[in-house]
N, CA and C of each residue as an Amber inpcrd file, in Angstrom:
protein
   525
 -99.6510000 -45.2730000  56.8280000-100.0360000 -46.0740000  57.9940000
-100.8120000 -47.3070000  57.5330000-100.4680000 -48.4740000  58.0770000
-101.2050000 -49.6860000  57.7060000-102.6400000 -49.6170000  58.2050000
-103.5140000 -50.1790000  57.4160000-104.9350000 -50.2110000  57.7760000
-105.1350000 -51.2570000  58.8760000-105.6680000 -50.8470000  60.0460000
-105.8530000 -51.8180000  61.1300000-106.9370000 -52.8520000  60.8310000
-107.8460000 -52.5470000  59.9290000-108.9400000 -53.4590000  59.5760000
-108.9730000 -53.6800000  58.0660000-108.0380000 -54.4760000  57.5240000
-108.0580000 -54.6900000  56.0710000-109.2730000 -55.5130000  55.6600000
-109.6870000 -55.2990000  54.4230000-110.8370000 -56.0450000  53.8980000
-110.4220000 -57.4820000  53.6050000-111.4090000 -58.3700000  53.6120000
-111.1580000 -59.7790000  53.3450000-110.5500000 -59.9700000  51.9590000
-110.9920000 -59.1880000  50.9970000-110.4610000 -59.3050000  49.6350000
-108.9550000 -58.9780000  49.6170000-108.5520000 -57.9750000  50.3800000
-107.1420000 -57.6100000  50.4470000-106.3290000 -58.7240000  51.0850000
-106.8550000 -59.2990000  52.1500000-106.1660000 -60.4050000  52.8280000
-106.0100000 -61.5880000  51.8820000-107.0590000 -61.9570000  51.1770000
-106.9950000 -63.0820000  50.2370000-106.0350000 -62.7880000  49.0920000
-106.0510000 -61.5530000  48.5880000-105.1540000 -61.1740000  47.5040000
-103.6960000 -61.3160000  47.9430000-103.3540000 -60.7780000  49.1070000
-101.9810000 -60.8580000  49.6150000-101.5950000 -62.3160000  49.8360000
-102.5120000 -63.1240000  50.3500000-102.2310000 -64.5420000  50.5770000
-101.9420000 -65.2580000  49.2620000-102.7830000 -65.0590000  48.2610000
-102.6090000 -65.7370000  46.9740000-101.3070000 -65.2980000  46.3060000
-101.0120000 -64.0030000  46.3300000 -99.7700000 -63.5130000  45.7340000
 -98.5690000 -64.1110000  46.4680000 -98.6390000 -64.2060000  47.7900000
 -97.5440000 -64.7990000  48.5680000 -97.3350000 -66.2580000  48.2010000
 -98.4190000 -67.0150000  48.0640000 -98.3140000 -68.4260000  47.6990000
 -97.6900000 -68.5740000  46.3070000 -98.0890000 -67.7360000  45.3760000
 -97.5430000 -67.7990000  44.0170000 -96.0490000 -67.4790000  44.0350000
 -95.6500000 -66.4790000  44.7950000 -94.2300000 -66.1160000  44.8780000
 -93.4240000 -67.2520000  45.4990000 -93.9100000 -67.8200000  46.5980000
 -93.2070000 -68.9320000  47.2450000 -93.1140000 -70.1150000  46.2850000
 -94.1900000 -70.4220000  45.5620000 -94.1780000 -71.5250000  44.6050000
 -93.1540000 -71.2760000  43.5090000 -93.1440000 -70.0750000  42.9380000
 -92.2130000 -69.7630000  41.8480000 -90.7620000 -69.8400000  42.3220000
 -90.4840000 -69.2790000  43.4960000 -89.1160000 -69.3300000  44.0150000
 -88.7010000 -70.7610000  44.3580000 -89.6280000 -71.5480000  44.8910000
 -89.3220000 -72.9430000  45.2130000 -88.9970000 -73.7340000  43.9550000
 -89.7680000 -73.5370000  42.9030000 -89.5000000 -74.2220000  41.6400000
 -88.1460000 -73.8170000  41.0700000 -87.8460000 -72.5170000  41.1140000
 -86.5660000 -72.0410000  40.5870000 -85.4030000 -72.6300000  41.3770000
 -85.5180000 -72.6490000  42.6880000 -84.4590000 -73.2060000  43.5260000
 -84.3000000 -74.7030000  43.2650000 -85.4280000 -75.3980000  43.1020000
 -85.3570000 -76.8370000  42.8400000 -84.6560000 -77.1150000  41.5030000
 -85.0030000 -76.3640000  40.4600000 -84.3620000 -76.5580000  39.1610000
 -82.8730000 -76.2340000  39.2130000 -82.5130000 -75.1570000  39.9010000
 -81.0960000 -74.8110000  40.0400000 -80.3390000 -75.8740000  40.8170000
 -80.9570000 -76.4050000  41.8630000 -80.3210000 -77.4620000  42.6470000
 -80.1250000 -78.7200000  41.8100000 -81.1210000 -79.0770000  41.0020000
 -80.9830000 -80.2530000  40.1320000 -79.8500000 -80.0630000  39.1320000
 -79.8000000 -78.8830000  38.5060000 -78.7320000 -78.6120000  37.5340000
 -77.3540000 -78.6380000  38.1940000 -77.2550000 -78.0390000  39.3710000
 -75.9790000 -78.0130000  40.0760000 -75.5600000 -79.4170000  40.4900000
 -76.4980000 -80.2210000  40.9890000 -76.1430000 -81.5760000  41.4120000
 -75.7260000 -82.4340000  40.2200000 -76.3650000 -82.2490000  39.0730000
 -75.9710000 -83.0060000  37.8820000 -74.6020000 -82.5680000  37.3740000
 -74.3360000 -81.2550000  37.3860000 -73.0540000 -80.7800000  36.8650000
 -71.8900000 -81.1490000  37.7870000 -72.1590000 -81.2810000  39.1000000
 -71.1070000 -81.6570000  40.0470000 -71.1070000 -83.1430000  40.3780000
 -71.9860000 -83.8960000  39.7320000 -72.1330000 -85.3400000  39.9710000
 -72.4120000 -85.6670000  41.4410000 -73.2730000 -84.8640000  42.0310000
 -73.7110000 -85.0910000  43.4120000 -75.0980000 -85.7120000  43.3380000
 -75.3640000 -86.7600000  44.1060000 -76.7050000 -87.3400000  44.0820000
 -77.7720000 -86.2940000  44.4410000 -78.9090000 -86.3730000  43.7610000
 -79.9720000 -85.3930000  43.9880000 -80.4790000 -85.4210000  45.4240000
 -80.4250000 -86.5850000  46.0590000 -80.8870000 -86.6870000  47.4470000
 -80.0130000 -85.8440000  48.3700000 -78.6970000 -85.9010000  48.1510000
 -77.7630000 -85.1240000  48.9750000 -77.9850000 -83.6330000  48.7350000
 -78.1360000 -83.2460000  47.4800000 -78.3910000 -81.8350000  47.1720000
 -79.6890000 -81.3610000  47.8150000 -80.7100000 -82.2080000  47.7810000
 -81.9790000 -81.8560000  48.4010000 -81.8650000 -81.6910000  49.9020000
 -81.1130000 -82.5730000  50.5330000 -80.9140000 -82.4730000  51.9820000
 -80.1570000 -81.1980000  52.3260000 -79.1230000 -80.8780000  51.5410000
 -78.3670000 -79.6530000  51.7870000 -79.2450000 -78.4180000  51.6020000
 -80.0740000 -78.4220000  50.5650000 -80.9770000 -77.2950000  50.3270000
 -81.9800000 -77.1610000  51.4680000 -82.5260000 -78.2710000  51.9070000
 -83.4660000 -78.2540000  53.0260000 -82.7970000 -77.7500000  54.2970000
 -81.5830000 -78.2060000  54.5450000 -80.8540000 -77.7670000  55.7490000
 -80.5740000 -76.2690000  55.6940000 -80.1680000 -75.7900000  54.5360000
 -79.8970000 -74.3550000  54.4130000 -81.1780000 -73.5460000  54.5970000
 -82.2650000 -73.9940000  53.9930000 -83.5340000 -73.2760000  54.1350000
 -84.0620000 -73.2830000  55.5500000 -83.8260000 -74.3660000  56.2580000
 -84.3080000 -74.4640000  57.6400000 -83.5130000 -73.5530000  58.5660000
 -82.3030000 -73.1810000  58.1800000 -81.4720000 -72.3440000  59.0430000
 -81.7340000 -70.8550000  58.8620000 -82.4070000 -70.4660000  57.7970000
 -82.6300000 -69.0420000  57.5470000 -83.3920000 -68.3730000  58.6950000
 -84.5080000 -68.9320000  59.1790000 -85.2000000 -68.2610000  60.2910000
 -84.3410000 -68.1560000  61.5520000 -83.5840000 -69.2010000  61.8690000
 -82.7080000 -69.1500000  63.0420000 -81.6230000 -68.0980000  62.8700000
 -81.0840000 -67.9930000  61.6670000 -80.0510000 -67.0020000  61.4010000
 -80.5950000 -65.5930000  61.5520000 -81.7770000 -65.3410000  60.9900000
 -82.3920000 -64.0140000  61.0990000 -82.6940000 -63.6910000  62.5600000
 -83.2010000 -64.6810000  63.2850000 -83.5120000 -64.4650000  64.7030000
 -82.2470000 -64.1720000  65.4990000 -81.1850000 -64.9320000  65.2780000
 -79.9280000 -64.6920000  65.9930000 -79.3570000 -63.3220000  65.6400000
 -79.4460000 -62.9420000  64.3770000 -78.9520000 -61.6310000  63.9410000
 -79.7300000 -60.5120000  64.6230000 -81.0560000 -60.6450000  64.6640000
 -81.8740000 -59.6190000  65.3040000 -81.5630000 -59.5040000  66.7930000
 -81.3720000 -60.6360000  67.4460000 -81.0490000 -60.6150000  68.8760000
 -79.6780000 -59.9760000  69.1040000 -78.7100000 -60.3070000  68.2770000
 -77.3780000 -59.7260000  68.4260000 -77.4190000 -58.2240000  68.1770000
 -78.2020000 -57.8000000  67.2010000 -78.3020000 -56.3850000  66.8750000
 -78.9560000 -55.5940000  68.0060000 -79.8370000 -56.2490000  68.7600000
 -80.4890000 -55.5970000  69.9020000 -79.6270000 -55.6650000  71.1600000
 -78.4280000 -56.2260000  71.0550000 -77.5360000 -56.2980000  72.1970000
 -77.7280000 -57.5240000  73.0660000 -78.4710000 -58.5000000  72.5910000
 -78.7110000 -59.7250000  73.3580000 -77.8110000 -60.8410000  72.8370000
 -76.5050000 -60.6660000  73.0580000 -75.5220000 -61.6200000  72.5300000
 -75.7190000 -63.0130000  73.1100000 -76.0310000 -63.0950000  74.3990000
 -76.2390000 -64.4090000  75.0040000 -77.3980000 -65.1420000  74.3390000
 -78.4740000 -64.4340000  74.0720000 -79.6210000 -65.0490000  73.4050000
 -79.2990000 -65.4720000  71.9820000 -78.5050000 -64.6460000  71.2850000
 -78.1300000 -64.9810000  69.9040000 -77.2700000 -66.2420000  69.8660000
 -76.2790000 -66.3210000  70.7560000 -75.4290000 -67.5160000  70.8030000
 -76.2210000 -68.7450000  71.2360000 -77.0830000 -68.5650000  72.2200000
 -77.9040000 -69.6740000  72.6900000 -78.8060000 -70.1890000  71.5830000
 -79.4130000 -69.2880000  70.8290000 -80.2840000 -69.6900000  69.7300000
 -79.4970000 -70.4230000  68.6510000 -78.3050000 -69.9350000  68.3340000
 -77.4940000 -70.5650000  67.2960000 -77.1240000 -71.9960000  67.6720000
 -76.7170000 -72.2140000  68.9190000 -76.3130000 -73.5500000  69.3290000
 -77.5010000 -74.4660000  69.5790000 -78.5520000 -73.9410000  70.1920000
 -79.6910000 -74.8170000  70.5120000 -80.4000000 -75.2890000  69.2530000
 -80.4770000 -74.4510000  68.2330000 -81.1420000 -74.8920000  67.0070000
 -80.3690000 -76.0370000  66.3550000 -79.0400000 -75.9950000  66.4410000
 -78.2400000 -77.0680000  65.8580000 -78.3870000 -78.3580000  66.6500000
 -78.4450000 -78.2410000  67.9620000 -78.6200000 -79.4340000  68.7960000
 -79.9790000 -80.0600000  68.5120000 -81.0180000 -79.2290000  68.3910000
 -82.3460000 -79.7610000  68.0670000 -82.3580000 -80.4020000  66.6870000
 -81.6360000 -79.8170000  65.7320000 -81.5640000 -80.4140000  64.4020000
 -80.8840000 -81.7740000  64.4510000 -79.8130000 -81.8770000  65.2170000
 -79.1100000 -83.1590000  65.3150000 -79.9780000 -84.2210000  65.9760000
 -80.6220000 -83.8420000  67.0680000 -81.4580000 -84.8130000  67.7780000
 -82.6870000 -85.1660000  66.9440000 -83.3880000 -84.1480000  66.4510000
 -84.6190000 -84.3960000  65.6970000 -84.3920000 -84.9290000  64.3060000
 -83.2780000 -84.5380000  63.6900000 -83.0590000 -84.9280000  62.3090000
 -82.2390000 -86.1790000  62.1210000 -81.4700000 -86.5580000  63.1150000
 -80.6180000 -87.7430000  62.9750000 -80.9730000 -88.8010000  64.0170000
 -80.8870000 -88.4330000  65.2760000 -81.0580000 -89.4270000  66.3410000
 -82.4820000 -89.9720000  66.4010000 -83.4720000 -89.1190000  66.2970000
 -84.8600000 -89.5670000  66.4210000 -85.2690000 -90.5540000  65.3240000
 -84.9850000 -90.2950000  64.0500000 -85.3410000 -91.2950000  63.0290000
 -84.6460000 -92.6450000  63.2370000 -83.3610000 -92.6260000  63.6190000
 -82.6670000 -93.8880000  63.8960000 -83.3000000 -94.6190000  65.0700000
 -83.6480000 -93.8640000  66.1090000 -84.2870000 -94.4550000  67.2810000
 -85.6260000 -95.0910000  66.9070000 -86.4370000 -94.3680000  66.1390000
 -87.7480000 -94.9000000  65.7300000 -87.5800000 -96.1370000  64.8560000
 -86.6160000 -96.0990000  63.9330000 -86.3730000 -97.2440000  63.0640000
 -86.0330000 -98.4880000  63.8840000 -85.0880000 -98.3330000  64.8230000
 -84.6920000 -99.4960000  65.6200000 -85.8160000 -99.9460000  66.5540000
 -86.6250000 -99.0200000  67.0180000 -87.7360000 -99.3590000  67.9040000
 -88.8170000-100.1340000  67.1430000 -89.1230000 -99.6870000  65.9360000
 -90.1970000-100.3030000  65.1540000 -89.7550000-101.6320000  64.5450000
 -88.5540000-101.6790000  63.9760000 -88.1180000-102.8730000  63.2440000
 -87.3380000-103.8530000  64.1100000 -86.8750000-103.4060000  65.2570000
 -86.0670000-104.2300000  66.1550000 -84.7940000-104.7210000  65.4590000
 -84.2550000-103.8870000  64.5580000 -83.0220000-104.1890000  63.8340000
 -82.0210000-103.0700000  64.0790000 -80.7510000-103.4220000  63.9980000
 -79.7310000-102.3950000  64.0680000 -79.5730000-101.7710000  62.6930000
 -79.2460000-100.5110000  62.6780000 -79.0640000 -99.7890000  61.4280000
 -77.5720000 -99.6270000  61.1780000 -77.1110000-100.0480000  60.0100000
 -75.7070000 -99.9270000  59.6610000 -75.4730000 -98.5180000  59.1100000
 -74.7950000 -97.6950000  59.8830000 -74.5460000 -96.3090000  59.5010000
 -73.0930000 -96.1740000  59.0740000 -72.8880000 -95.6570000  57.8820000
 -71.5450000 -95.4420000  57.3620000 -71.1190000 -94.0160000  57.7070000
 -70.2050000 -93.8910000  58.6130000 -69.6940000 -92.5790000  59.0060000
 -68.3120000 -92.3660000  58.4000000 -68.2900000 -92.3050000  57.0880000
 -67.0410000 -92.2620000  56.3560000 -66.2210000 -91.0060000  56.6640000
 -66.8870000 -89.8650000  56.8090000 -66.1740000 -88.6010000  56.9850000
 -66.4330000 -87.9710000  58.3540000 -66.8440000 -88.7740000  59.3190000
 -67.1980000 -88.2160000  60.6210000 -65.9940000 -87.5930000  61.3260000
 -64.8030000 -88.1610000  61.1670000 -63.6260000 -87.5930000  61.8230000
 -63.3130000 -86.2080000  61.2690000 -63.4050000 -86.0350000  59.9620000
 -63.1420000 -84.7410000  59.3450000 -64.1480000 -83.7060000  59.8250000
 -65.4310000 -84.0750000  59.8100000 -66.4570000 -83.1350000  60.2480000
 -66.3290000 -82.8360000  61.7340000 -65.9810000 -83.8310000  62.5250000
 -65.7950000 -83.6240000  63.9560000 -64.6410000 -82.6780000  64.2530000
 -63.5460000 -82.8280000  63.5040000 -62.4140000 -81.9200000  63.7020000
 -62.7920000 -80.4900000  63.3190000 -63.5240000 -80.3240000  62.2320000
 -63.9340000 -78.9830000  61.8180000 -64.8600000 -78.3600000  62.8580000
 -65.8190000 -79.1340000  63.3530000 -66.7360000 -78.6290000  64.3750000
 -65.9700000 -78.2960000  65.6550000 -65.0440000 -79.1680000  66.0590000
 -64.2370000 -78.9040000  67.2430000 -63.4030000 -77.6410000  67.0930000
 -62.8500000 -77.4230000  65.9130000 -62.0560000 -76.2280000  65.6370000
 -62.9130000 -74.9720000  65.7760000 -64.1130000 -75.0000000  65.2240000
 -65.0180000 -73.8540000  65.3140000 -65.4130000 -73.6000000  66.7670000
 -65.7350000 -74.6600000  67.5090000 -66.1320000 -74.5030000  68.9130000
 -64.9860000 -73.9460000  69.7530000 -63.7680000 -74.4510000  69.5490000
 -62.6140000 -73.9220000  70.2840000 -62.3580000 -72.4590000  69.9240000
 -62.5440000 -72.1110000  68.6700000 -62.3660000 -70.7230000  68.2460000
 -63.3830000 -69.8180000  68.9160000 -64.6220000 -70.2800000  69.0120000
 -65.6560000 -69.5000000  69.6870000 -65.3050000 -69.3150000  71.1570000
 -64.8850000 -70.3970000  71.8070000 -64.5120000 -70.3080000  73.2210000
 -63.3380000 -69.3570000  73.4160000 -62.3360000 -69.4230000  72.5420000
 -61.1740000 -68.5370000  72.6570000 -61.5760000 -67.0830000  72.4320000
 -62.4590000 -66.8380000  71.4750000 -62.8930000 -65.4650000  71.2040000
 -63.6600000 -64.8960000  72.3850000 -64.5560000 -65.6930000  72.9580000
 -65.3180000 -65.2320000  74.1200000 -64.3830000 -65.0050000  75.2980000
 -63.4410000 -65.9210000  75.5210000 -62.5020000 -65.7860000  76.6300000
 -61.6320000 -64.5430000  76.4630000 -61.1560000 -64.2930000  75.2570000
 -60.2970000 -63.1260000  75.0200000 -61.0590000 -61.8240000  75.1480000
 -62.3470000 -61.8220000  74.8340000 -63.1190000 -60.5860000  74.9400000
 -63.4790000 -60.2810000  76.3870000 -63.3960000 -61.2740000  77.2730000
 -63.7720000 -61.0390000  78.6670000 -62.5690000 -60.9640000  79.5940000
 -61.3580000 -60.7530000  79.0400000 -60.1820000 -60.5870000  79.8870000
 -59.5030000 -59.2780000  79.5160000 -58.5370000 -58.9090000  80.2730000
 -57.8190000 -57.6670000  80.0180000 -58.2270000 -56.5870000  81.0010000
 -57.6960000 -55.3530000  80.7940000 -57.9660000 -54.2860000  81.7540000
 -59.4420000 -53.8730000  81.8010000 -60.1150000 -53.9050000  80.6650000
 -61.5460000 -53.5740000  80.6490000 -62.2990000 -54.7210000  79.9970000
 -62.7170000 -55.6990000  80.7940000 -63.4000000 -56.8580000  80.2140000
 -64.6920000 -56.4450000  79.5010000 -64.8930000 -56.9860000  78.3280000
 -66.1070000 -56.7140000  77.5620000 -67.1100000 -57.8260000  77.8020000
 -68.3630000 -57.4570000  77.8580000 -69.4090000 -58.4540000  78.0520000
 -70.0730000 -58.8100000  76.7250000 -69.5800000 -58.2530000  75.6490000
 -70.1690000 -58.5140000  74.3410000 -69.0660000 -58.8500000  73.3380000
 -69.4720000 -59.4320000  72.2560000 -68.5610000 -59.6610000  71.1390000
 -68.7290000 -58.4950000  70.1750000 -67.6350000 -57.9190000  69.7700000
 -67.6970000 -56.7970000  68.8480000 -67.7610000 -57.2560000  67.3990000
 -67.8110000 -56.2700000  66.5250000 -67.8870000 -56.5590000  65.0960000
 -66.6310000 -57.3010000  64.6190000 -65.4760000 -56.9240000  65.1510000
 -64.2290000 -57.5820000  64.7330000 -64.2360000 -59.0610000  65.1210000
 -64.6690000 -59.3500000  66.3670000 -64.7270000 -60.7500000  66.7880000
 -65.7550000 -61.5270000  65.9560000 -66.8370000 -60.8780000  65.5980000
 -67.8480000 -61.5200000  64.7510000 -67.2850000 -61.9010000  63.3920000
 -66.5170000 -60.9780000  62.7970000 -65.9110000 -61.2690000  61.4980000
 -64.8690000 -62.3810000  61.6140000 -64.1140000 -62.3700000  62.7280000
 -63.1270000 -63.4330000  62.9350000 -63.8290000 -64.7870000  63.0390000
 -64.9050000 -64.8470000  63.8310000 -65.6400000 -66.1120000  63.9700000
 -66.2350000 -66.5610000  62.6410000 -66.7860000 -65.6190000  61.8760000
 -67.3430000 -65.9740000  60.5690000 -66.2470000 -66.5000000  59.6510000
 -65.0880000 -65.8530000  59.6680000 -63.9760000 -66.3160000  58.8450000
 -63.5080000 -67.7050000  59.2360000 -63.4350000 -67.9640000  60.5390000
 -63.0290000 -69.2860000  61.0150000 -64.0500000 -70.3330000  60.5960000
 -65.3290000 -70.0090000  60.7250000 -66.3800000 -70.9510000  60.3370000
 -66.3020000 -71.2640000  58.8450000 -66.1470000 -70.2330000  58.0290000
 -66.0510000 -70.4400000  56.5740000 -64.8080000 -71.2630000  56.2390000
 -63.6760000 -70.9470000  56.8900000 -62.4460000 -71.7010000  56.6240000
 -62.6010000 -73.1690000  57.0260000 -63.2200000 -73.4110000  58.1750000
 -63.4200000 -74.7960000  58.6160000 -64.3660000 -75.5390000  57.6710000
 -65.4120000 -74.8650000  57.2270000 -66.3710000 -75.4960000  56.3150000
 -65.7160000 -75.7990000  54.9740000 -65.0000000 -74.8310000  54.4260000
 -64.3340000 -75.0420000  53.1390000 -63.2770000 -76.1450000  53.2680000
 -62.5310000 -76.1350000  54.3650000 -61.5330000 -77.1790000  54.5810000
 -62.1520000 -78.5570000  54.6950000 -63.2550000 -78.6530000  55.4160000
 -63.9470000 -79.9350000  55.5940000 -64.4890000 -80.4460000  54.2590000
 -65.1700000 -79.5860000  53.5290000 -65.7260000 -79.9890000  52.2370000
 -64.5960000 -80.3210000  51.2630000 -63.5320000 -79.5170000  51.2860000
 -62.3990000 -79.7930000  50.4040000 -61.7580000 -81.1340000  50.6880000
 -61.5900000 -81.4730000  51.9620000 -60.9940000 -82.7620000  52.3030000
 -61.9030000 -83.9050000  51.8700000 -63.1960000 -83.7520000  52.0790000
 -64.1290000 -84.8080000  51.6720000 -64.0890000 -84.9910000  50.1550000
 -64.1160000 -83.8850000  49.4120000 -64.0550000 -83.9850000  47.9480000
 -62.7230000 -84.5970000  47.5080000 -61.6240000 -84.1890000  48.1420000
 -60.3100000 -84.7430000  47.7960000 -60.2860000 -86.2360000  48.0640000
 -60.8380000 -86.6590000  49.2080000 -60.8840000 -88.0920000  49.5240000
 -61.7420000 -88.8570000  48.5210000 -62.8850000 -88.2760000  48.1450000
 -63.7940000 -88.9560000  47.2200000 -63.1980000 -89.0210000  45.8100000
 -62.5960000 -87.9340000  45.3510000 -62.0300000 -87.9290000  43.9960000
 -60.7390000 -88.7310000  43.9230000 -60.0300000 -88.8230000  45.0550000
 -58.7810000 -89.5760000  45.0890000 -58.9850000 -91.0710000  45.1130000
 -60.1770000 -91.5150000  45.5650000 -60.3920000 -92.9640000  45.6650000
 -61.1650000 -93.5320000  44.5070000
């Protein structure tokens, strides 16, 4: 049984050990990311952004998984989509808005691969809609997504992501 009143020394010890572990893992991840970006000839800034994006999604993923496991599929789906919308607004739109507001200049944004990414996102969204629609029709409509539908959606997402990244790499290496 956990001690309801831990001593201050125990609290400080756990805190310091946690900070050391987070620091060590962060350094290891940073070094691995640098090595990977150099070996794949990817700019370090892009690798850093990808690492940051992946790390920022871990809490949302765990939260959505926990909600789905408790039978709250609507909450899990809502959390998955709302976190992405907040990331887009807060991570892309807001900085551009502030830049144009402060400098009174237009920002030249190169959207070289936006069509490819848009098609992949549209494909994933249509797949999700089709899966939800198919699970709620038939003789016994289901109000939840089962394990099979979850695996199908994960497979579609992975296929769309791999296809999108593959097309971008093919376009970049071909030119």
